[in-house]
N, C-alpha and C positions, 0 to 999 in steps of 0.2 A: 558509517552512520548508525546509530544504535536506534532502535525504535521498540516500542512493549506495549504489545495488543492487549485491551484489558477489558473483561467484560464484570458484572455482579449480579447475585440474587439476593432478594430483601424479602421481607416480612410483610411487605404492601406496598403500595404505590405511590405514598404521598410520606415525604420526610417529616413533612410539618404537622405530622400527627404520631411524630416518635417513630415510625417503623425504621428497621436497622440490616444491617447487611449479614446474610447469615453464609455468603460464597462471595471469594476471589479468584479470579482465574486469571494469570497474565502470561502471554506467551512473548518472548524476545526473537526481536530480528536484529541481523548484524548486516548492513550492506543487503536490505532487501532480501536475506535467506533465516529462513528459521534455524535458529540455533539446538532446540530442542531443549533449551534450559527454559524452566517456566515458576512461575510462583503462584502456588495453590492450595486456599487452606478455606475449610467448610467452619462455621464461627457460630458460638452462642451469643444470641442477640439479645438476652434477658428479657425476653417478651415473648408472648404468641404470634405465630404466623396466623396471618389473614387466609382464610379457606381457598380465596380466591387464587392468592399469592400461590398457593401447595398444588392448588389444579394446576397451573403454570408448570412449575419447577419439579414439583415431584418430593420436595423438602420437607421432612416432618418434624411435630416439635421434639418426639421423642430421638429422632436421629440427631439434632445438633444440642442435645442436652449437656453431652460428655466432651462437647467440641470447646477449642478455646478462646478466650476474649478478644477482642479487636485490640484492646489494650497490651495484648502480649504479643502481637506478631506486629504491632506496627511501626517497630525499628526496622524489623528486614523488609517490609513491604516499602517503605521510603527510600532505602537502601537500593531495593531492587529498580525502581522508578526512576530515582535522580537522575537529573542531567540526560534523560531518554527522550525521545520524541514519544508521547501517549496517544494512542491510537484508540478510540471509542466511537461505537455507534451511538448516536443519541447520547453526548457527552455532557448535557445541563443533568441529565436523571443520575448518571452513576456519578459526576462530580458532587452534585448535591447532599448525596447520603455519605462518599470519602470524606468530604469536607466536614459532613455532622458527626461521623465516628472521630475524627481526630481532634476534633473541639472536645468530644465527650473524653477521652484520654487524660486532659488536663496536664499535660506535659509538656504546654510550648510548642507544640507544631504550627507549622505555618499551612494554608489550603496547599492543595496540590497544584495549582498553576503555580505557587512559589518553586515549584521543586522540576518543573519540567513544562515543555510545551506541548497542549492539547490540541489533536486532530481529530476533528469529528466527522465522521464516515458517512453521516446520515448529510449532514449540510453539503458534502461533497457531491453525495449520490442526487439529491435533489436538482442541484445544477447541470448534475449530468445528463440526468432521465428527467426531465420535465415534466410534471402531469401522470408519473405512472409510480408504480407502488414500490417503493424503497425499504421496506422491512429487510431484515438481515436472508429470511428465507427468500424473498422475491430477489434479491440481488443474488443469493447463490445460483438460483435457477436461471436469472440473465446471463450469469458469467460460467455457467456450466460446471459448478464445483458440487460435490454429490454430501448431500444434507439427510440422507437417508436415515442417519442414526438418531437425528434429530427429533425422537417422538418427544422429548420434555426437553424444557431450557435446561442448559448447565452452565456454568462460567466460565470451565477451560473450554468444552467443546464449542462453545460459543464464540472464546477468543480464538481457537484454531481456526474456525471457519470466518470469520472476521478478518484473521490474517491474510488468508486466502483470498477474499474478495478485496479486499486494499490492493492486495498486488496486481489483481485483477484490473481492478479500477483505474490504478495508477502506471502500470504498463506502458504500454505507448512505444514509442522508439526509443526511450531511456534504455527499457528494458531489454528491448533486442542489443544495443550496444553494448552494454554490461555485459550480456553473454557472450558476444561477439570478442569483449576485449578477456574475457576469461578461455574461451576454448581456442581461440586464434591468435594468442599473443606472437607466437612466432611468424605469421602472415603480415601482422600488424607492423613487427620489427623489420621485414624485408619491405614492406609499402614504404614506411619511412626511409628507410635506406634508396630507395630508387627517388621518392622524392627529392632526400639532399641531392642525390647525384643529377637531376635534373635541374635542380636550382643553381646547378655550377653552368660558369659560362664556359664553351666550348668551340674551337674553331671550327664551322662546318663549310664544306664543300660544296659550293651551289653551280650545278651544270644548268646554264642557258640554252633554251631550245634554238637550233640553227634556222636558216632561213627554208630550207626544204622541209622541215617539221612544221615549222608557223603553217607555211600555206597548205601542207596536208591537214592542217588543223582546222584551217578555214573552209576547205572543201567539205570538211564533216560536218562543221557547223550549218552553212548552206543546205546541205541536205536534210539535217534535221529541221532545220528551217521550212522547207517547203514540206514535211511531214508537220507541220504544226509542233512541234516538239524542242521548239528552240526559245522558250520564252525568255531566258536569261539576255538571250542577244538584243532585245529590245530594251532591256533595262540600262539607262546612262550609267 
C-alpha cells in the first residue's frame, strides 16, 4: 500500500484572490512505513507574498524569486502522487490551491482527486476527538510526537509530522499485528503448523473412572457442599 503525505505553503489564505503555492512537501509511506523518499520544492508564485502568510511560514519574496515555476515541476509532482492515497490535514485548502495551479499550467491536467484518493486527517481527528482542538500542533501533543523544531510552518517538516500523526491515529490493533507479522514470522508459522495438526482427526484413548473413583469423587463433593463451596452441584 502506497501513501503520500502532503502539505503546502502559500502566498495567502484565499485561492479566490489569486494566491499561489510557494512550497510543496510530500513524504512517501509504503505499508505504513516512511521510506525516506520525498518530493519537495520551493516555487516562484509570480506574485507577492502576504505579510500575514510570511509571518506563518517565514518564506520571503526574495527567497522565491529564483525558484522554479509550478508548471516546470508539475509532471514530476503528478508522477509522485499518482495512484497513491494522498493524506492531507484540512484537505480542501491544499486541494483548492493544487487544482488552481494545475489549471494555470494549461497542459490538460485533471484535478488531484482524479489521480489519487484523498484522506483528510482533520475530518478523521474531528470524528475521533469530538469538541477538542485538532490542529497539527494539538495532535502532535496528544500523540506525544516531538514538534519542538516547528517554530515556523514548513511544508516538508509538516508533512513529516503529519505522517507520524496519521500513523498514531490509525495504529490500533492493525499496527500491532503488522509488527507481529514482521518480527515473529517464524512463531506465526509454528502456530499455523500446530493449528493444522490439531485440525486433523486423531484416535484418542479415553479412560473412564471406575466405581471406587466415582465414590471418592461424590464424597469430596459432599464435603464441599457442607462448606458452601459446591454451587455447581445444585445446577441441573
